[in-house]
N, C-alpha and C positions, 0 to 999 in steps of 0.2 A: 503407363497402358497406352496400348494402339489406338489408333485412328476408330478402327471396327469397335472396340470394345466401348470407347468414349458414344459413339451412334448407338450403341445398344442400350446402354445407361439415360441417353436422352429419350431415345424411343419408347421406353417401358415407362420412363418419366411422364413424358409428355401425354402418353396415352391413359398412364392412372390420373393425370390432371385434368383431362379430357373428360376421362367418365365422371369424377367427382365432382367437378364444377358443371357440366353439362347436364347431371341427374337431376340437381338441389333444383333450379326451375320449376323442369316437367311437375318435378313431386311437388312443390308448391303450389302452380297451378292446380294440378289437379284436385288436390285437397280443396283449393278455393272454389272451385267448380262445382263439387259434388257438394259442399256447403248451401252454396244457393243452388243446386237445382232441389235438394232436399229443404230447406226453406221453400222455395217455391210449390213443391210438392204438398206441403203444409197447409199452403194457404191456398192452394187450387187443385184438391185432391182430383178431382173426373179430369185434368189435363195432365195425368201423370203418365200415358202412355206417349205424349206429342214432347213432355218433359225429359220422359228417359230416352227417346230415341235421340234427340237433340244432343243430349248430354253424351250418349257413347259416339256419335259422330266426332263432337267436340274433343273429349279424352282419347280417342284414337290420333287427331292431329295433335295433340298436346304432345302425344306418346311418341310421334315421330319425330319430336325433335332429341329426345334421348337416344331411338335408334342410331340417328344419323350420329351423333357423339360416338357411340358405339363401332359405327360403320370406319368412322376416324379411327378409333383405337383400333379396331384392329388393323385397317391399312398401316399406321404406324408401328406396329408390332411387326407382321407376316411379311408386309409387300413396303417396306421402306426405299424412296427411291433412292437415298445417299448410300445404301448398300450397295448398289451396283456401281456407283462412282467409286467408292472405297476400295472393292475387290478388283476392279475394271486394272489392268495392268498397265502401266506408263510406256508410251509409244505404241500400243498393239492395237 
C-alpha cells in the first residue's frame, strides 16, 4: 500500500476514535446533570423554572464538547493537512 492509503486508513480510524471516545464523557455528564436537575425539581417544585433554565445552559455547554469532537473528526476526514504533504510532488 502507498502512503496516501495509509493516511486515509489512519484518518478514518482517528476520526472514529475521536467521536467514540469524545462522545462518552458528554453522554455520561448529561445523564448526571439531568438526574440532579430532576432530583432538585422533586425537592423544590416552585424553583423548576430556574433549575430548568440553568440545566439547558449547562447541557448546551456539555454538548459543545461532543460538537468539538465532531469538528475534529470532520477535519481529519475531509481537510487532513497530511494529504497535501503526500500529494505534493517532490522538488515542485
